[in-house]
N, CA, C and O atoms as a GROMACS GRO file, in nm:
protein
  540
    1UNK      N    1  -1.233  -1.666  -3.992
    1UNK     CA    2  -1.222  -1.616  -3.875
    1UNK      C    3  -1.104  -1.516  -3.866
    1UNK      O    4  -1.122  -1.402  -3.823
    2UNK      N    5  -1.001  -1.554  -3.900
    2UNK     CA    6  -0.913  -1.429  -3.899
    2UNK      C    7  -0.896  -1.312  -3.967
    2UNK      O    8  -0.819  -1.218  -3.951
    3UNK      N    9  -0.991  -1.336  -4.053
    3UNK     CA   10  -1.076  -1.205  -4.130
    3UNK      C   11  -1.115  -1.133  -4.077
    3UNK      O   12  -1.077  -1.017  -4.093
    4UNK      N   13  -1.227  -1.172  -3.972
    4UNK     CA   14  -1.314  -1.088  -3.867
    4UNK      C   15  -1.219  -1.049  -3.808
    4UNK      O   16  -1.212  -0.928  -3.829
    5UNK      N   17  -1.095  -1.100  -3.710
    5UNK     CA   18  -0.992  -1.027  -3.612
    5UNK      C   19  -0.944  -0.932  -3.685
    5UNK      O   20  -0.942  -0.818  -3.637
    6UNK      N   21  -0.909  -0.948  -3.781
    6UNK     CA   22  -0.852  -0.838  -3.885
    6UNK      C   23  -0.934  -0.718  -3.906
    6UNK      O   24  -0.886  -0.605  -3.894
    7UNK      N   25  -1.057  -0.738  -3.938
    7UNK     CA   26  -1.138  -0.619  -3.919
    7UNK      C   27  -1.197  -0.553  -3.776
    7UNK      O   28  -1.258  -0.446  -3.776
    8UNK      N   29  -1.175  -0.619  -3.673
    8UNK     CA   30  -1.200  -0.568  -3.583
    8UNK      C   31  -1.078  -0.492  -3.526
    8UNK      O   32  -1.087  -0.386  -3.463
    9UNK      N   33  -0.963  -0.558  -3.554
    9UNK     CA   34  -0.853  -0.497  -3.501
    9UNK      C   35  -0.850  -0.355  -3.570
    9UNK      O   36  -0.818  -0.258  -3.501
   10UNK      N   37  -0.890  -0.335  -3.732
   10UNK     CA   38  -0.862  -0.260  -3.820
   10UNK      C   39  -0.972  -0.127  -3.752
   10UNK      O   40  -0.932  -0.011  -3.743
   11UNK      N   41  -1.080  -0.158  -3.718
   11UNK     CA   42  -1.186  -0.065  -3.680
   11UNK      C   43  -1.145  -0.004  -3.542
   11UNK      O   44  -1.156   0.118  -3.530
   12UNK      N   45  -1.105  -0.067  -3.453
   12UNK     CA   46  -1.052  -0.012  -3.358
   12UNK      C   47  -0.947   0.072  -3.374
   12UNK      O   48  -0.950   0.184  -3.323
   13UNK      N   49  -0.828   0.022  -3.458
   13UNK     CA   50  -0.706   0.090  -3.456
   13UNK      C   51  -0.779   0.259  -3.526
   13UNK      O   52  -0.713   0.356  -3.487
   14UNK      N   53  -0.894   0.295  -3.614
   14UNK     CA   54  -0.925   0.420  -3.641
   14UNK      C   55  -1.015   0.444  -3.559
   14UNK      O   56  -1.079   0.546  -3.587
   15UNK      N   57  -1.034   0.413  -3.505
   15UNK     CA   58  -1.132   0.467  -3.371
   15UNK      C   59  -1.035   0.526  -3.301
   15UNK      O   60  -1.030   0.649  -3.305
   16UNK      N   61  -0.937   0.452  -3.223
   16UNK     CA   62  -0.872   0.538  -3.130
   16UNK      C   63  -0.773   0.627  -3.234
   16UNK      O   64  -0.745   0.734  -3.180
   17UNK      N   65  -0.716   0.614  -3.357
   17UNK     CA   66  -0.642   0.734  -3.422
   17UNK      C   67  -0.716   0.822  -3.423
   17UNK      O   68  -0.671   0.923  -3.367
   18UNK      N   69  -0.843   0.834  -3.476
   18UNK     CA   70  -0.950   0.955  -3.477
   18UNK      C   71  -0.963   1.016  -3.367
   18UNK      O   72  -0.987   1.136  -3.375
   19UNK      N   73  -0.951   0.951  -3.221
   19UNK     CA   74  -1.002   1.031  -3.135
   19UNK      C   75  -0.936   1.114  -3.078
   19UNK      O   76  -0.814   1.098  -3.082
   20UNK      N   77  -0.986   1.218  -3.012
   20UNK     CA   78  -0.932   1.315  -2.960
   20UNK      C   79  -0.855   1.288  -2.815
   20UNK      O   80  -0.755   1.354  -2.786
   21UNK      N   81  -0.901   1.203  -2.741
   21UNK     CA   82  -0.830   1.172  -2.658
   21UNK      C   83  -0.798   0.980  -2.634
   21UNK      O   84  -0.868   0.896  -2.577
   22UNK      N   85  -0.708   0.971  -2.681
   22UNK     CA   86  -0.633   0.829  -2.746
   22UNK      C   87  -0.642   0.737  -2.637
   22UNK      O   88  -0.661   0.618  -2.662
   23UNK      N   89  -0.626   0.785  -2.491
   23UNK     CA   90  -0.597   0.696  -2.375
   23UNK      C   91  -0.754   0.643  -2.333
   23UNK      O   92  -0.782   0.524  -2.322
   24UNK      N   93  -0.856   0.762  -2.309
   24UNK     CA   94  -0.955   0.717  -2.272
   24UNK      C   95  -1.037   0.654  -2.382
   24UNK      O   96  -1.129   0.579  -2.350
   25UNK      N   97  -1.009   0.681  -2.526
   25UNK     CA   98  -1.090   0.595  -2.608
   25UNK      C   99  -1.028   0.452  -2.596
   25UNK      O  100  -1.117   0.368  -2.598
   26UNK      N  101  -0.883   0.389  -2.583
   26UNK     CA  102  -0.803   0.265  -2.589
   26UNK      C  103  -0.917   0.206  -2.490
   26UNK      O  104  -0.991   0.115  -2.528
   27UNK      N  105  -0.928   0.270  -2.343
   27UNK     CA  106  -0.971   0.208  -2.243
   27UNK      C  107  -1.122   0.125  -2.264
   27UNK      O  108  -1.166   0.015  -2.228
   28UNK      N  109  -1.182   0.252  -2.352
   28UNK     CA  110  -1.316   0.264  -2.379
   28UNK      C  111  -1.356   0.115  -2.476
   28UNK      O  112  -1.451   0.038  -2.458
   29UNK      N  113  -1.267   0.110  -2.561
   29UNK     CA  114  -1.250  -0.025  -2.656
   29UNK      C  115  -1.159  -0.149  -2.575
   29UNK      O  116  -1.127  -0.249  -2.639
   30UNK      N  117  -1.132  -0.139  -2.473
   30UNK     CA  118  -1.044  -0.237  -2.359
   30UNK      C  119  -1.182  -0.285  -2.330
   30UNK      O  120  -1.219  -0.400  -2.353
   31UNK      N  121  -1.249  -0.199  -2.283
   31UNK     CA  122  -1.371  -0.236  -2.187
   31UNK      C  123  -1.481  -0.322  -2.254
   31UNK      O  124  -1.538  -0.420  -2.206
   32UNK      N  125  -1.504  -0.250  -2.411
   32UNK     CA  126  -1.578  -0.324  -2.477
   32UNK      C  127  -1.548  -0.448  -2.493
   32UNK      O  128  -1.629  -0.533  -2.455
   33UNK      N  129  -1.441  -0.482  -2.545
   33UNK     CA  130  -1.382  -0.623  -2.612
   33UNK      C  131  -1.366  -0.733  -2.499
   33UNK      O  132  -1.341  -0.852  -2.523
   34UNK      N  133  -1.391  -0.648  -2.309
   34UNK     CA  134  -1.407  -0.726  -2.227
   34UNK      C  135  -1.529  -0.745  -2.160
   34UNK      O  136  -1.538  -0.790  -2.046
   35UNK      N  137  -1.659  -0.700  -2.256
   35UNK     CA  138  -1.756  -0.679  -2.191
   35UNK      C  139  -1.838  -0.599  -2.102
   35UNK      O  140  -1.953  -0.621  -2.063
   36UNK      N  141  -1.738  -0.473  -2.069
   36UNK     CA  142  -1.790  -0.426  -1.971
   36UNK      C  143  -1.844  -0.326  -1.979
   36UNK      O  144  -1.767  -0.260  -2.049
   37UNK      N  145  -1.939  -0.256  -1.953
   37UNK     CA  146  -2.025  -0.173  -1.977
   37UNK      C  147  -2.055  -0.060  -1.893
   37UNK      O  148  -2.131  -0.078  -1.799
   38UNK      N  149  -2.002   0.064  -1.916
   38UNK     CA  150  -2.026   0.172  -1.820
   38UNK      C  151  -2.174   0.228  -1.804
   38UNK      O  152  -2.249   0.259  -1.897
   39UNK      N  153  -2.203   0.237  -1.656
   39UNK     CA  154  -2.316   0.271  -1.625
   39UNK      C  155  -2.270   0.418  -1.543
   39UNK      O  156  -2.171   0.447  -1.476
   40UNK      N  157  -2.407   0.503  -1.588
   40UNK     CA  158  -2.403   0.660  -1.504
   40UNK      C  159  -2.465   0.555  -1.390
   40UNK      O  160  -2.520   0.446  -1.407
   41UNK      N  161  -2.436   0.624  -1.276
   41UNK     CA  162  -2.482   0.595  -1.105
   41UNK      C  163  -2.556   0.719  -1.078
   41UNK      O  164  -2.520   0.770  -0.972
   42UNK      N  165  -2.638   0.777  -1.135
   42UNK     CA  166  -2.706   0.882  -1.091
   42UNK      C  167  -2.798   0.804  -1.008
   42UNK      O  168  -2.853   0.698  -1.036
   43UNK      N  169  -2.810   0.896  -0.867
   43UNK     CA  170  -2.932   0.911  -0.780
   43UNK      C  171  -3.039   0.942  -0.826
   43UNK      O  172  -3.035   1.048  -0.889
   44UNK      N  173  -3.149   0.887  -0.821
   44UNK     CA  174  -3.300   0.872  -0.863
   44UNK      C  175  -3.347   0.947  -0.772
   44UNK      O  176  -3.394   1.046  -0.826
   45UNK      N  177  -3.365   0.955  -0.601
   45UNK     CA  178  -3.412   0.995  -0.534
   45UNK      C  179  -3.344   0.972  -0.413
   45UNK      O  180  -3.268   0.876  -0.400
   46UNK      N  181  -3.367   1.056  -0.322
   46UNK     CA  182  -3.307   1.084  -0.194
   46UNK      C  183  -3.401   1.080  -0.081
   46UNK      O  184  -3.505   1.139  -0.113
   47UNK      N  185  -3.403   1.038   0.024
   47UNK     CA  186  -3.494   1.082   0.158
   47UNK      C  187  -3.394   1.113   0.247
   47UNK      O  188  -3.309   1.030   0.280
   48UNK      N  189  -3.398   1.248   0.299
   48UNK     CA  190  -3.330   1.297   0.408
   48UNK      C  191  -3.481   1.336   0.534
   48UNK      O  192  -3.590   1.383   0.498
   49UNK      N  193  -3.454   1.310   0.642
   49UNK     CA  194  -3.532   1.292   0.754
   49UNK      C  195  -3.708   1.349   0.724
   49UNK      O  196  -3.774   1.446   0.761
   50UNK      N  197  -3.729   1.244   0.648
   50UNK     CA  198  -3.876   1.209   0.587
   50UNK      C  199  -3.909   1.345   0.442
   50UNK      O  200  -4.026   1.364   0.411
   51UNK      N  201  -3.823   1.406   0.388
   51UNK     CA  202  -3.822   1.472   0.304
   51UNK      C  203  -3.780   1.430   0.143
   51UNK      O  204  -3.664   1.390   0.136
   52UNK      N  205  -3.831   1.430   0.050
   52UNK     CA  206  -3.797   1.344  -0.072
   52UNK      C  207  -3.769   1.423  -0.200
   52UNK      O  208  -3.842   1.506  -0.254
   53UNK      N  209  -3.625   1.373  -0.246
   53UNK     CA  210  -3.579   1.477  -0.319
   53UNK      C  211  -3.570   1.368  -0.472
   53UNK      O  212  -3.546   1.247  -0.471
   54UNK      N  213  -3.595   1.447  -0.580
   54UNK     CA  214  -3.559   1.377  -0.702
   54UNK      C  215  -3.506   1.475  -0.791
   54UNK      O  216  -3.429   1.430  -0.877
   55UNK      N  217  -3.532   1.621  -0.792
   55UNK     CA  218  -3.415   1.714  -0.866
   55UNK      C  219  -3.283   1.692  -0.847
   55UNK      O  220  -3.259   1.651  -0.734
   56UNK      N  221  -3.199   1.702  -0.910
   56UNK     CA  222  -3.043   1.647  -0.907
   56UNK      C  223  -2.982   1.727  -0.819
   56UNK      O  224  -2.919   1.702  -0.716
   57UNK      N  225  -3.019   1.859  -0.890
   57UNK     CA  226  -2.951   1.969  -0.802
   57UNK      C  227  -2.991   1.976  -0.670
   57UNK      O  228  -2.919   2.055  -0.608
   58UNK      N  229  -3.114   1.902  -0.573
   58UNK     CA  230  -3.136   1.924  -0.487
   58UNK      C  231  -3.047   1.803  -0.403
   58UNK      O  232  -2.997   1.829  -0.294
   59UNK      N  233  -3.035   1.692  -0.454
   59UNK     CA  234  -2.967   1.571  -0.396
   59UNK      C  235  -2.854   1.625  -0.420
   59UNK      O  236  -2.809   1.647  -0.308
   60UNK      N  237  -2.739   1.678  -0.536
   60UNK     CA  238  -2.642   1.769  -0.451
   60UNK      C  239  -2.636   1.820  -0.345
   60UNK      O  240  -2.533   1.797  -0.283
   61UNK      N  241  -2.713   1.888  -0.296
   61UNK     CA  242  -2.722   1.996  -0.246
   61UNK      C  243  -2.728   1.964  -0.095
   61UNK      O  244  -2.687   2.029   0.001
   62UNK      N  245  -2.811   1.808  -0.104
   62UNK     CA  246  -2.861   1.781   0.041
   62UNK      C  247  -2.685   1.667   0.092
   62UNK      O  248  -2.638   1.657   0.205
   63UNK      N  249  -2.628   1.601  -0.040
   63UNK     CA  250  -2.472   1.537   0.003
   63UNK      C  251  -2.396   1.640   0.077
   63UNK      O  252  -2.367   1.637   0.196
   64UNK      N  253  -2.370   1.723  -0.004
   64UNK     CA  254  -2.282   1.896   0.051
   64UNK      C  255  -2.315   1.898   0.171
   64UNK      O  256  -2.238   1.860   0.259
   65UNK      N  257  -2.448   1.948   0.197
   65UNK     CA  258  -2.484   1.974   0.343
   65UNK      C  259  -2.436   1.860   0.432
   65UNK      O  260  -2.351   1.890   0.516
   66UNK      N  261  -2.488   1.695   0.426
   66UNK     CA  262  -2.395   1.623   0.493
   66UNK      C  263  -2.279   1.568   0.489
   66UNK      O  264  -2.242   1.470   0.555
   67UNK      N  265  -2.194   1.655   0.377
   67UNK     CA  266  -2.027   1.630   0.418
   67UNK      C  267  -1.973   1.768   0.468
   67UNK      O  268  -1.856   1.783   0.503
   68UNK      N  269  -2.050   1.850   0.467
   68UNK     CA  270  -2.004   1.979   0.548
   68UNK      C  271  -1.987   1.957   0.674
   68UNK      O  272  -1.902   1.990   0.756
   69UNK      N  273  -2.096   1.887   0.675
   69UNK     CA  274  -2.121   1.938   0.845
   69UNK      C  275  -2.099   1.787   0.928
   69UNK      O  276  -2.119   1.774   1.049
   70UNK      N  277  -2.058   1.682   0.841
   70UNK     CA  278  -2.006   1.540   0.910
   70UNK      C  279  -1.936   1.581   0.998
   70UNK      O  280  -1.973   1.551   1.112
   71UNK      N  281  -1.816   1.661   0.986
   71UNK     CA  282  -1.699   1.700   1.107
   71UNK      C  283  -1.747   1.733   1.226
   71UNK      O  284  -1.734   1.656   1.322
   72UNK      N  285  -1.798   1.829   1.235
   72UNK     CA  286  -1.891   1.864   1.364
   72UNK      C  287  -1.952   1.793   1.411
   72UNK      O  288  -1.922   1.769   1.528
   73UNK      N  289  -2.036   1.739   1.369
   73UNK     CA  290  -2.093   1.600   1.422
   73UNK      C  291  -2.037   1.456   1.491
   73UNK      O  292  -2.081   1.380   1.577
   74UNK      N  293  -1.911   1.460   1.404
   74UNK     CA  294  -1.813   1.348   1.443
   74UNK      C  295  -1.732   1.462   1.594
   74UNK      O  296  -1.744   1.423   1.710
   75UNK      N  297  -1.674   1.568   1.569
   75UNK     CA  298  -1.643   1.632   1.685
   75UNK      C  299  -1.729   1.631   1.825
   75UNK      O  300  -1.679   1.621   1.937
   76UNK      N  301  -1.812   1.640   1.807
   76UNK     CA  302  -1.910   1.660   1.916
   76UNK      C  303  -1.988   1.535   1.964
   76UNK      O  304  -2.096   1.528   2.023
   77UNK      N  305  -1.875   1.406   1.911
   77UNK     CA  306  -1.873   1.265   1.961
   77UNK      C  307  -1.804   1.307   2.049
   77UNK      O  308  -1.848   1.270   2.158
   78UNK      N  309  -1.705   1.375   2.057
   78UNK     CA  310  -1.544   1.337   2.124
   78UNK      C  311  -1.577   1.337   2.280
   78UNK      O  312  -1.673   1.403   2.321
   79UNK      N  313  -1.514   1.280   2.346
   79UNK     CA  314  -1.523   1.327   2.474
   79UNK      C  315  -1.482   1.456   2.547
   79UNK      O  316  -1.378   1.502   2.498
   80UNK      N  317  -1.522   1.516   2.630
   80UNK     CA  318  -1.541   1.632   2.656
   80UNK      C  319  -1.382   1.695   2.729
   80UNK      O  320  -1.353   1.815   2.736
   81UNK      N  321  -1.320   1.614   2.762
   81UNK     CA  322  -1.188   1.630   2.790
   81UNK      C  323  -1.068   1.671   2.660
   81UNK      O  324  -0.981   1.757   2.672
   82UNK      N  325  -1.082   1.615   2.581
   82UNK     CA  326  -1.035   1.579   2.462
   82UNK      C  327  -1.069   1.732   2.375
   82UNK      O  328  -0.972   1.798   2.337
   83UNK      N  329  -1.189   1.774   2.351
   83UNK     CA  330  -1.245   1.897   2.268
   83UNK      C  331  -1.190   2.056   2.366
   83UNK      O  332  -1.178   2.173   2.327
   84UNK      N  333  -1.172   2.003   2.477
   84UNK     CA  334  -1.144   2.168   2.554
   84UNK      C  335  -1.041   2.160   2.556
   84UNK      O  336  -1.002   2.272   2.587
   85UNK      N  337  -0.936   2.078   2.540
   85UNK     CA  338  -0.780   2.097   2.618
   85UNK      C  339  -0.698   2.152   2.434
   85UNK      O  340  -0.700   2.100   2.323
   86UNK      N  341  -0.639   2.280   2.489
   86UNK     CA  342  -0.527   2.339   2.383
   86UNK      C  343  -0.487   2.214   2.269
   86UNK      O  344  -0.512   2.217   2.149
   87UNK      N  345  -0.412   2.094   2.355
   87UNK     CA  346  -0.314   2.029   2.278
   87UNK      C  347  -0.412   1.876   2.276
   87UNK      O  348  -0.385   1.763   2.317
   88UNK      N  349  -0.535   1.932   2.211
   88UNK     CA  350  -0.656   1.813   2.200
   88UNK      C  351  -0.558   1.707   2.084
   88UNK      O  352  -0.540   1.588   2.109
   89UNK      N  353  -0.508   1.764   1.975
   89UNK     CA  354  -0.456   1.593   1.913
   89UNK      C  355  -0.376   1.548   1.966
   89UNK      O  356  -0.379   1.434   1.921
   90UNK      N  357  -0.282   1.552   2.050
   90UNK     CA  358  -0.188   1.463   2.124
   90UNK      C  359  -0.280   1.370   2.250
   90UNK      O  360  -0.284   1.249   2.276
   91UNK      N  361  -0.352   1.498   2.312
   91UNK     CA  362  -0.472   1.404   2.376
   91UNK      C  363  -0.568   1.312   2.305
   91UNK      O  364  -0.612   1.228   2.383
   92UNK      N  365  -0.600   1.304   2.223
   92UNK     CA  366  -0.701   1.233   2.118
   92UNK      C  367  -0.588   1.110   2.101
   92UNK      O  368  -0.630   1.000   2.138
   93UNK      N  369  -0.477   1.110   2.060
   93UNK     CA  370  -0.418   1.023   2.016
   93UNK      C  371  -0.408   0.932   2.125
   93UNK      O  372  -0.424   0.813   2.097
   94UNK      N  373  -0.377   0.977   2.291
   94UNK     CA  374  -0.356   0.913   2.374
   94UNK      C  375  -0.454   0.818   2.414
   94UNK      O  376  -0.437   0.698   2.440
   95UNK      N  377  -0.599   0.910   2.417
   95UNK     CA  378  -0.740   0.799   2.404
   95UNK      C  379  -0.737   0.722   2.351
   95UNK      O  380  -0.784   0.619   2.400
   96UNK      N  381  -0.675   0.718   2.209
   96UNK     CA  382  -0.733   0.610   2.091
   96UNK      C  383  -0.606   0.493   2.153
   96UNK      O  384  -0.612   0.371   2.161
   97UNK      N  385  -0.505   0.578   2.186
   97UNK     CA  386  -0.395   0.425   2.205
   97UNK      C  387  -0.440   0.347   2.301
   97UNK      O  388  -0.439   0.225   2.287
   98UNK      N  389  -0.496   0.416   2.433
   98UNK     CA  390  -0.541   0.377   2.552
   98UNK      C  391  -0.635   0.282   2.482
   98UNK      O  392  -0.581   0.174   2.461
   99UNK      N  393  -0.778   0.291   2.433
   99UNK     CA  394  -0.883   0.253   2.394
   99UNK      C  395  -0.900   0.142   2.316
   99UNK      O  396  -0.957   0.035   2.339
  100UNK      N  397  -0.829   0.193   2.200
  100UNK     CA  398  -0.856   0.110   2.049
  100UNK      C  399  -0.757   0.044   1.988
  100UNK      O  400  -0.804  -0.033   1.904
  101UNK      N  401  -0.646   0.042   1.994
  101UNK     CA  402  -0.527  -0.012   1.960
  101UNK      C  403  -0.422  -0.060   2.044
  101UNK      O  404  -0.394   0.015   2.138
  102UNK      N  405  -0.359  -0.162   2.034
  102UNK     CA  406  -0.267  -0.217   2.069
  102UNK      C  407  -0.160  -0.198   2.039
  102UNK      O  408  -0.139  -0.204   1.918
  103UNK      N  409  -0.022  -0.162   2.147
  103UNK     CA  410   0.135  -0.100   2.093
  103UNK      C  411   0.173  -0.213   2.011
  103UNK      O  412   0.144  -0.333   2.014
  104UNK      N  413   0.253  -0.135   1.931
  104UNK     CA  414   0.334  -0.220   1.811
  104UNK      C  415   0.488  -0.207   1.792
  104UNK      O  416   0.535  -0.095   1.775
  105UNK      N  417   0.580  -0.328   1.795
  105UNK     CA  418   0.687  -0.316   1.843
  105UNK      C  419   0.753  -0.362   1.712
  105UNK      O  420   0.710  -0.459   1.649
  106UNK      N  421   0.824  -0.314   1.686
  106UNK     CA  422   0.907  -0.354   1.546
  106UNK      C  423   1.036  -0.378   1.547
  106UNK      O  424   1.093  -0.289   1.611
  107UNK      N  425   1.124  -0.474   1.498
  107UNK     CA  426   1.229  -0.566   1.547
  107UNK      C  427   1.283  -0.551   1.456
  107UNK      O  428   1.236  -0.495   1.358
  108UNK      N  429   1.391  -0.595   1.466
  108UNK     CA  430   1.498  -0.589   1.300
  108UNK      C  431   1.521  -0.701   1.259
  108UNK      O  432   1.489  -0.780   1.347
  109UNK      N  433   1.565  -0.757   1.163
  109UNK     CA  434   1.629  -0.913   1.115
  109UNK      C  435   1.692  -0.868   1.029
  109UNK      O  436   1.668  -0.778   0.949
  110UNK      N  437   1.789  -0.940   1.046
  110UNK     CA  438   1.897  -0.971   0.938
  110UNK      C  439   1.874  -1.025   0.806
  110UNK      O  440   1.765  -1.082   0.798
  111UNK      N  441   1.924  -1.025   0.731
  111UNK     CA  442   1.891  -1.076   0.574
  111UNK      C  443   1.868  -1.222   0.548
  111UNK      O  444   1.801  -1.291   0.472
  112UNK      N  445   1.982  -1.240   0.672
  112UNK     CA  446   2.002  -1.426   0.666
  112UNK      C  447   1.844  -1.449   0.746
  112UNK      O  448   1.775  -1.540   0.701
  113UNK      N  449   1.801  -1.386   0.836
  113UNK     CA  450   1.645  -1.469   0.892
  113UNK      C  451   1.529  -1.412   0.804
  113UNK      O  452   1.415  -1.452   0.828
  114UNK      N  453   1.545  -1.342   0.727
  114UNK     CA  454   1.455  -1.320   0.624
  114UNK      C  455   1.451  -1.395   0.546
  114UNK      O  456   1.341  -1.444   0.519
  115UNK      N  457   1.605  -1.451   0.454
  115UNK     CA  458   1.580  -1.578   0.350
  115UNK      C  459   1.546  -1.693   0.461
  115UNK      O  460   1.438  -1.736   0.422
  116UNK      N  461   1.580  -1.760   0.571
  116UNK     CA  462   1.506  -1.823   0.643
  116UNK      C  463   1.422  -1.862   0.644
  116UNK      O  464   1.396  -1.976   0.602
  117UNK      N  465   1.330  -1.770   0.700
  117UNK     CA  466   1.196  -1.751   0.714
  117UNK      C  467   1.120  -1.791   0.560
  117UNK      O  468   1.038  -1.882   0.551
  118UNK      N  469   1.154  -1.723   0.468
  118UNK     CA  470   1.118  -1.722   0.336
  118UNK      C  471   1.118  -1.906   0.273
  118UNK      O  472   1.015  -1.959   0.231
  119UNK      N  473   1.237  -1.967   0.280
  119UNK     CA  474   1.241  -2.056   0.244
  119UNK      C  475   1.199  -2.158   0.337
  119UNK      O  476   1.182  -2.273   0.295
  120UNK      N  477   1.182  -2.131   0.444
  120UNK     CA  478   1.048  -2.238   0.555
  120UNK      C  479   0.904  -2.214   0.540
  120UNK      O  480   0.818  -2.257   0.617
  121UNK      N  481   0.878  -2.118   0.400
  121UNK     CA  482   0.688  -2.117   0.430
  121UNK      C  483   0.656  -2.225   0.264
  121UNK      O  484   0.685  -2.206   0.146
  122UNK      N  485   0.595  -2.322   0.326
  122UNK     CA  486   0.515  -2.451   0.247
  122UNK      C  487   0.477  -2.349   0.086
  122UNK      O  488   0.436  -2.233   0.096
  123UNK      N  489   0.491  -2.394  -0.010
  123UNK     CA  490   0.476  -2.357  -0.136
  123UNK      C  491   0.329  -2.396  -0.257
  123UNK      O  492   0.279  -2.348  -0.358
  124UNK      N  493   0.302  -2.563  -0.125
  124UNK     CA  494   0.197  -2.618  -0.180
  124UNK      C  495   0.089  -2.545  -0.204
  124UNK      O  496   0.023  -2.587  -0.300
  125UNK      N  497   0.035  -2.424  -0.134
  125UNK     CA  498  -0.088  -2.403  -0.113
  125UNK      C  499  -0.070  -2.222  -0.168
  125UNK      O  500  -0.154  -2.136  -0.139
  126UNK      N  501   0.032  -2.200  -0.234
  126UNK     CA  502   0.055  -2.103  -0.260
  126UNK      C  503   0.068  -2.082  -0.445
  126UNK      O  504   0.102  -2.175  -0.517
  127UNK      N  505   0.031  -1.919  -0.507
  127UNK     CA  506   0.005  -1.930  -0.665
  127UNK      C  507   0.110  -1.850  -0.674
  127UNK      O  508   0.144  -1.762  -0.595
  128UNK      N  509   0.200  -1.908  -0.846
  128UNK     CA  510   0.277  -1.837  -0.862
  128UNK      C  511   0.285  -1.709  -0.904
  128UNK      O  512   0.184  -1.651  -0.863
  129UNK      N  513   0.357  -1.636  -0.966
  129UNK     CA  514   0.355  -1.498  -1.017
  129UNK      C  515   0.289  -1.451  -1.143
  129UNK      O  516   0.275  -1.334  -1.178
  130UNK      N  517   0.229  -1.616  -1.240
  130UNK     CA  518   0.181  -1.634  -1.287
  130UNK      C  519  -0.009  -1.661  -1.303
  130UNK      O  520  -0.097  -1.673  -1.388
  131UNK      N  521   0.017  -1.661  -1.133
  131UNK     CA  522  -0.181  -1.749  -1.109
  131UNK      C  523  -0.156  -1.878  -1.103
  131UNK      O  524  -0.218  -1.916  -1.004
  132UNK      N  525  -0.106  -1.962  -1.146
  132UNK     CA  526  -0.102  -2.068  -1.185
  132UNK      C  527  -0.030  -2.157  -1.031
  132UNK      O  528   0.083  -2.125  -0.995
  133UNK      N  529  -0.090  -2.241  -0.971
  133UNK     CA  530  -0.112  -2.332  -0.830
  133UNK      C  531   0.044  -2.384  -0.844
  133UNK      O  532   0.083  -2.433  -0.950
  134UNK      N  533   0.152  -2.365  -0.699
  134UNK     CA  534   0.206  -2.421  -0.700
  134UNK      C  535   0.213  -2.567  -0.670
  134UNK      O  536   0.146  -2.588  -0.570
  135UNK      N  537   0.277  -2.698  -0.724
  135UNK     CA  538   0.237  -2.799  -0.660
  135UNK      C  539   0.397  -2.850  -0.594
  135UNK      O  540   0.405  -2.949  -0.521
   0.00000   0.00000   0.00000
């Protein structure tokens, strides 16, 4: 068993030392040891508004077209009062604050209060730094 482990260590060491990109090769070795496989996630087919694309260049162009136009689409859905005003970023933030977010309030605490809060926490359901269950 030790002979096999030593042979693997030497093989991986040689592979890494002969590599031009040692960092990448090291991660490849680690992923191999962990059983992780690298998959290329190429999109084989894309359908946009009823048109089917299988050519990789066409698929890339369609994604590019989508992401370059999405800002205009989002902006066209903003309320009219926000898009026509010169200080629209300020108005937009007021709109978001009124309609979507609650007001945040920050309070100061003393060191003693923080230590007291931490000491009052129950540890029976938490995990330690080594991910072992505290009892």
